[in-house]
N, CA, C and O atoms as CSV, one atom per row, in Angstrom:
chain,resi,resn,atom,element,x,y,z
A,1,MET,N,N,0.783,-1.290,-0.353
A,1,MET,CA,C,0.173,0.358,0.019
A,1,MET,C,C,1.232,1.135,-0.004
A,1,MET,O,O,2.374,0.849,0.357
A,2,LYS,N,N,0.733,2.373,-0.544
A,2,LYS,CA,C,1.091,3.724,-0.449
A,2,LYS,C,C,0.233,4.388,-0.249
A,2,LYS,O,O,-0.934,4.221,-0.605
A,3,VAL,N,N,0.824,5.514,0.543
A,3,VAL,CA,C,0.144,6.804,0.848
A,3,VAL,C,C,0.707,8.073,0.323
A,3,VAL,O,O,1.896,8.373,0.428
A,4,LYS,N,N,-0.034,8.669,-0.142
A,4,LYS,CA,C,0.249,10.160,-1.123
A,4,LYS,C,C,-0.369,11.250,-0.205
A,4,LYS,O,O,-1.296,11.018,0.571
A,5,TYR,N,N,0.010,12.018,-0.304
A,5,TYR,CA,C,-0.791,13.440,-0.039
A,5,TYR,C,C,-0.423,14.329,-1.256
A,5,TYR,O,O,0.569,14.228,-1.979
A,6,ASP,N,N,-1.418,15.200,-1.321
A,6,ASP,CA,C,-1.362,16.319,-3.184
A,6,ASP,C,C,-1.507,17.469,-1.948
A,6,ASP,O,O,-2.338,17.543,-1.043
A,7,ALA,N,N,-0.448,18.266,-2.256
A,7,ALA,CA,C,-0.498,19.636,-1.019
A,7,ALA,C,C,-1.370,20.469,-1.748
A,7,ALA,O,O,-2.258,21.144,-1.227
A,8,GLU,N,N,-1.051,20.411,-3.267
A,8,GLU,CA,C,-1.832,21.582,-3.971
A,8,GLU,C,C,-3.326,21.336,-3.895
A,8,GLU,O,O,-4.012,22.354,-3.806
A,9,ALA,N,N,-3.945,20.189,-3.912
A,9,ALA,CA,C,-5.271,19.615,-4.304
A,9,ALA,C,C,-6.197,19.290,-2.616
A,9,ALA,O,O,-7.380,19.044,-2.378
A,10,ASP,N,N,-4.961,19.446,-1.708
A,10,ASP,CA,C,-5.206,19.122,-0.363
A,10,ASP,C,C,-6.057,17.698,-0.358
A,10,ASP,O,O,-7.084,17.560,0.308
A,11,ILE,N,N,-5.568,16.804,-1.076
A,11,ILE,CA,C,-6.043,15.476,-1.229
A,11,ILE,C,C,-5.050,14.311,-0.297
A,11,ILE,O,O,-3.836,14.516,-0.312
A,12,LEU,N,N,-5.515,13.253,0.402
A,12,LEU,CA,C,-4.838,12.219,1.296
A,12,LEU,C,C,-5.347,11.083,0.286
A,12,LEU,O,O,-6.513,11.061,-0.109
A,13,ILE,N,N,-4.499,10.252,-0.056
A,13,ILE,CA,C,-4.585,9.099,-1.125
A,13,ILE,C,C,-3.866,7.725,-0.172
A,13,ILE,O,O,-2.819,7.636,0.469
A,14,PHE,N,N,-4.960,6.787,-0.437
A,14,PHE,CA,C,-4.200,5.626,-0.029
A,14,PHE,C,C,-4.429,4.738,-0.936
A,14,PHE,O,O,-5.612,4.406,-0.998
A,15,ILE,N,N,-3.643,4.169,-1.753
A,15,ILE,CA,C,-3.425,3.477,-2.903
A,15,ILE,C,C,-3.014,2.108,-2.300
A,15,ILE,O,O,-2.004,1.899,-1.627
A,16,PHE,N,N,-4.366,0.835,-2.805
A,16,PHE,CA,C,-3.668,-0.080,-2.304
A,16,PHE,C,C,-3.198,-1.122,-3.141
A,16,PHE,O,O,-2.599,-2.154,-2.838
A,17,ARG,N,N,-3.522,-0.740,-4.117
A,17,ARG,CA,C,-2.503,-1.758,-5.544
A,17,ARG,C,C,-2.334,-0.629,-6.804
A,17,ARG,O,O,-2.980,0.413,-6.698
A,18,ASP,N,N,-1.717,-0.773,-7.656
A,18,ASP,CA,C,-1.452,-0.627,-8.964
A,18,ASP,C,C,-2.104,-0.987,-10.009
A,18,ASP,O,O,-1.449,-1.601,-10.851
A,19,ALA,N,N,-3.378,-0.764,-10.252
A,19,ALA,CA,C,-4.512,-1.175,-10.731
A,19,ALA,C,C,-5.414,0.192,-11.755
A,19,ALA,O,O,-5.525,1.320,-11.275
A,20,PHE,N,N,-5.899,-0.103,-12.956
A,20,PHE,CA,C,-6.722,0.901,-13.425
A,20,PHE,C,C,-7.703,1.086,-12.783
A,20,PHE,O,O,-8.365,0.050,-12.708
A,21,PRO,N,N,-8.282,2.190,-12.098
A,21,PRO,CA,C,-10.115,2.391,-11.614
A,21,PRO,C,C,-10.482,2.279,-12.582
A,21,PRO,O,O,-9.863,2.768,-13.527
A,22,ALA,N,N,-11.801,1.495,-12.783
A,22,ALA,CA,C,-12.914,0.976,-13.738
A,22,ALA,C,C,-14.148,2.403,-13.435
A,22,ALA,O,O,-14.613,3.213,-14.237
A,23,ASN,N,N,-14.426,2.199,-11.611
A,23,ASN,CA,C,-15.787,2.762,-11.368
A,23,ASN,C,C,-15.232,3.755,-9.912
A,23,ASN,O,O,-14.136,3.725,-9.352
A,24,ALA,N,N,-15.922,4.229,-9.736
A,24,ALA,CA,C,-15.446,5.364,-8.242
A,24,ALA,C,C,-17.017,5.881,-7.991
A,24,ALA,O,O,-17.878,6.158,-8.827
A,25,ILE,N,N,-17.073,5.909,-6.501
A,25,ILE,CA,C,-18.416,6.084,-5.631
A,25,ILE,C,C,-17.437,7.310,-4.668
A,25,ILE,O,O,-16.345,7.101,-4.140
A,26,SER,N,N,-18.268,8.651,-4.662
A,26,SER,CA,C,-18.134,9.289,-3.951
A,26,SER,C,C,-19.125,9.158,-2.608
A,26,SER,O,O,-20.354,9.096,-2.597
A,27,GLU,N,N,-18.042,9.133,-1.294
A,27,GLU,CA,C,-19.335,8.902,-0.453
A,27,GLU,C,C,-19.698,10.225,0.411
A,27,GLU,O,O,-19.119,11.274,0.132
A,28,PRO,N,N,-20.644,10.185,1.448
A,28,PRO,CA,C,-20.460,11.528,1.947
A,28,PRO,C,C,-19.260,11.720,2.887
A,28,PRO,O,O,-18.724,10.834,3.553
A,29,GLY,N,N,-18.872,13.223,2.828
A,29,GLY,CA,C,-18.056,13.499,3.461
A,29,GLY,C,C,-16.866,14.153,3.182
A,29,GLY,O,O,-16.107,14.819,3.887
A,30,GLY,N,N,-16.847,13.699,1.537
A,30,GLY,CA,C,-15.653,13.880,0.553
A,30,GLY,C,C,-14.567,12.828,0.563
A,30,GLY,O,O,-13.393,12.955,0.217
A,31,VAL,N,N,-15.214,11.734,1.043
A,31,VAL,CA,C,-14.265,10.640,0.730
A,31,VAL,C,C,-15.011,9.514,-1.127
A,31,VAL,O,O,-16.168,9.248,-1.452
A,32,ILE,N,N,-13.608,9.180,-1.869
A,32,ILE,CA,C,-13.793,8.782,-3.251
A,32,ILE,C,C,-13.532,7.649,-3.111
A,32,ILE,O,O,-12.344,7.596,-2.793
A,33,VAL,N,N,-14.077,6.395,-3.177
A,33,VAL,CA,C,-13.695,4.963,-3.308
A,33,VAL,C,C,-13.296,4.701,-4.894
A,33,VAL,O,O,-14.177,4.730,-5.753
A,34,SER,N,N,-12.058,4.471,-5.191
A,34,SER,CA,C,-12.372,3.863,-6.658
A,34,SER,C,C,-12.000,2.406,-6.535
A,34,SER,O,O,-11.113,2.031,-5.769
A,35,TYR,N,N,-12.804,1.466,-7.424
A,35,TYR,CA,C,-12.980,0.040,-7.504
A,35,TYR,C,C,-12.352,-0.063,-9.165
A,35,TYR,O,O,-12.450,0.790,-10.047
A,36,ASP,N,N,-11.819,-1.147,-9.216
A,36,ASP,CA,C,-11.030,-2.347,-10.671
A,36,ASP,C,C,-12.205,-2.442,-11.260
A,36,ASP,O,O,-13.183,-1.736,-11.013
A,37,GLU,N,N,-12.146,-3.194,-11.942
A,37,GLU,CA,C,-13.487,-4.205,-13.090
A,37,GLU,C,C,-13.722,-5.380,-12.166
A,37,GLU,O,O,-14.711,-5.993,-12.569
A,38,ASN,N,N,-13.185,-5.951,-11.049
A,38,ASN,CA,C,-13.516,-7.017,-10.318
A,38,ASN,C,C,-14.612,-6.388,-9.079
A,38,ASN,O,O,-15.058,-7.235,-8.304
A,39,ASP,N,N,-14.953,-5.255,-8.923
A,39,ASP,CA,C,-15.401,-4.534,-7.696
A,39,ASP,C,C,-14.007,-4.567,-6.662
A,39,ASP,O,O,-14.536,-5.019,-5.647
A,40,GLU,N,N,-13.037,-4.431,-6.422
A,40,GLU,CA,C,-12.283,-4.761,-5.544
A,40,GLU,C,C,-11.642,-3.090,-5.727
A,40,GLU,O,O,-11.493,-2.443,-6.764
A,41,PRO,N,N,-11.312,-2.666,-4.142
A,41,PRO,CA,C,-10.807,-1.128,-4.306
A,41,PRO,C,C,-9.624,-1.217,-4.362
A,41,PRO,O,O,-8.955,-2.173,-3.972
A,42,VAL,N,N,-9.183,-0.080,-4.930
A,42,VAL,CA,C,-7.863,0.189,-5.565
A,42,VAL,C,C,-7.435,1.756,-4.871
A,42,VAL,O,O,-6.273,1.844,-4.476
A,43,THR,N,N,-8.237,2.853,-4.730
A,43,THR,CA,C,-7.840,3.809,-3.959
A,43,THR,C,C,-8.797,4.212,-2.923
A,43,THR,O,O,-9.856,3.588,-2.981
A,44,ILE,N,N,-8.700,5.169,-1.905
A,44,ILE,CA,C,-9.452,5.587,-1.296
A,44,ILE,C,C,-8.665,7.560,-1.338
A,44,ILE,O,O,-7.478,7.852,-1.193
A,45,GLU,N,N,-9.544,8.288,-1.519
A,45,GLU,CA,C,-9.083,9.522,-1.536
A,45,GLU,C,C,-10.003,10.369,-0.369
A,45,GLU,O,O,-11.167,10.008,-0.191
A,46,PHE,N,N,-9.440,11.510,0.420
A,46,PHE,CA,C,-9.687,12.178,1.221
A,46,PHE,C,C,-10.096,13.048,1.023
A,46,PHE,O,O,-9.328,13.718,1.712
A,47,LEU,N,N,-11.006,14.023,0.449
A,47,LEU,CA,C,-10.788,15.610,-0.493
A,47,LEU,C,C,-10.650,16.252,0.919
A,47,LEU,O,O,-10.919,15.727,1.999
A,48,ASN,N,N,-10.013,17.922,0.594
A,48,ASN,CA,C,-9.552,18.769,1.948
A,48,ASN,C,C,-9.362,17.924,3.210
A,48,ASN,O,O,-10.259,17.788,4.043
A,49,ALA,N,N,-7.888,17.239,3.334
A,49,ALA,CA,C,-7.768,16.322,4.236
A,49,ALA,C,C,-7.260,17.227,5.046
A,49,ALA,O,O,-7.623,17.123,6.217
A,50,SER,N,N,-6.403,18.235,4.745
A,50,SER,CA,C,-5.742,19.113,6.370
A,50,SER,C,C,-6.864,20.070,6.924
A,50,SER,O,O,-7.028,20.220,8.134
A,51,LYS,N,N,-7.886,20.928,5.650
A,51,LYS,CA,C,-8.758,21.506,6.204
A,51,LYS,C,C,-9.471,20.537,7.582
A,51,LYS,O,O,-9.269,20.744,8.779
A,52,ARG,N,N,-10.212,19.613,7.057
A,52,ARG,CA,C,-10.667,18.744,8.166
A,52,ARG,C,C,-10.182,18.013,8.979
A,52,ARG,O,O,-10.800,17.182,9.645
A,53,GLN,N,N,-8.443,18.355,9.034
A,53,GLN,CA,C,-7.920,17.985,10.084
A,53,GLN,C,C,-7.505,16.157,10.044
A,53,GLN,O,O,-7.073,15.393,10.908
A,54,LEU,N,N,-7.868,15.984,8.674
A,54,LEU,CA,C,-7.198,14.300,8.836
A,54,LEU,C,C,-5.992,14.319,8.826
A,54,LEU,O,O,-5.428,13.440,9.478
A,55,PHE,N,N,-5.257,15.206,8.173
A,55,PHE,CA,C,-3.679,15.290,8.226
A,55,PHE,C,C,-2.992,16.583,7.964
A,55,PHE,O,O,-3.290,17.330,7.032
A,56,ASN,N,N,-2.166,16.780,8.733
A,56,ASN,CA,C,-0.883,17.704,8.647
A,56,ASN,C,C,0.192,17.545,8.454
A,56,ASN,O,O,0.898,17.359,9.445
A,57,PRO,N,N,0.787,17.541,7.193
A,57,PRO,CA,C,1.892,17.748,6.326
A,57,PRO,C,C,2.661,17.962,7.453
A,57,PRO,O,O,3.213,16.904,7.755
A,58,GLN,N,N,3.015,19.086,8.403
A,58,GLN,CA,C,4.156,19.114,9.275
A,58,GLN,C,C,4.361,17.875,10.524
A,58,GLN,O,O,5.341,17.484,11.158
A,59,GLU,N,N,2.855,17.484,10.506
A,59,GLU,CA,C,3.153,16.010,11.646
A,59,GLU,C,C,2.659,14.981,11.411
A,59,GLU,O,O,1.590,14.593,11.882
A,60,LEU,N,N,3.665,14.126,10.319
A,60,LEU,CA,C,3.532,13.114,9.491
A,60,LEU,C,C,3.969,12.122,10.303
A,60,LEU,O,O,5.117,12.004,10.732
A,61,MET,N,N,3.008,11.381,10.518
A,61,MET,CA,C,3.869,10.009,11.407
A,61,MET,C,C,2.899,9.125,10.905
A,61,MET,O,O,1.713,9.449,10.955
A,62,LEU,N,N,3.312,7.866,10.347
A,62,LEU,CA,C,2.501,6.894,9.516
A,62,LEU,C,C,2.887,5.587,10.566
A,62,LEU,O,O,4.092,5.406,10.742
A,63,THR,N,N,1.890,4.627,11.303
A,63,THR,CA,C,2.086,3.833,12.222
A,63,THR,C,C,1.312,2.617,11.414
A,63,THR,O,O,0.339,2.668,10.661
A,64,ILE,N,N,2.103,1.522,11.852
A,64,ILE,CA,C,1.642,0.034,10.963
A,64,ILE,C,C,1.471,-0.751,11.848
A,64,ILE,O,O,2.535,-0.876,12.453
A,65,ALA,N,N,0.450,-1.561,12.401
A,65,ALA,CA,C,0.103,-2.345,13.035
A,65,ALA,C,C,0.375,-3.763,12.113
A,65,ALA,O,O,-0.178,-3.820,11.014
A,66,THR,N,N,1.163,-4.820,12.529
A,66,THR,CA,C,0.657,-6.125,12.115
A,66,THR,C,C,0.450,-6.750,13.379
A,66,THR,O,O,0.014,-7.900,13.435
């Protein structure tokens, strides 16, 4: 999985795998989920991430629990 932040667009993107999205659904609250041709999730995008305090680029910390 990859995590990207586009500062210009203020979008936080979780990329689960490199696949071409065939469909996308806009969820309430500024969340967009993209799916491949098999209806498996490819990405989740959070719009206005820093404005909604979902992400602060100055305090970047990622924790992965296994």
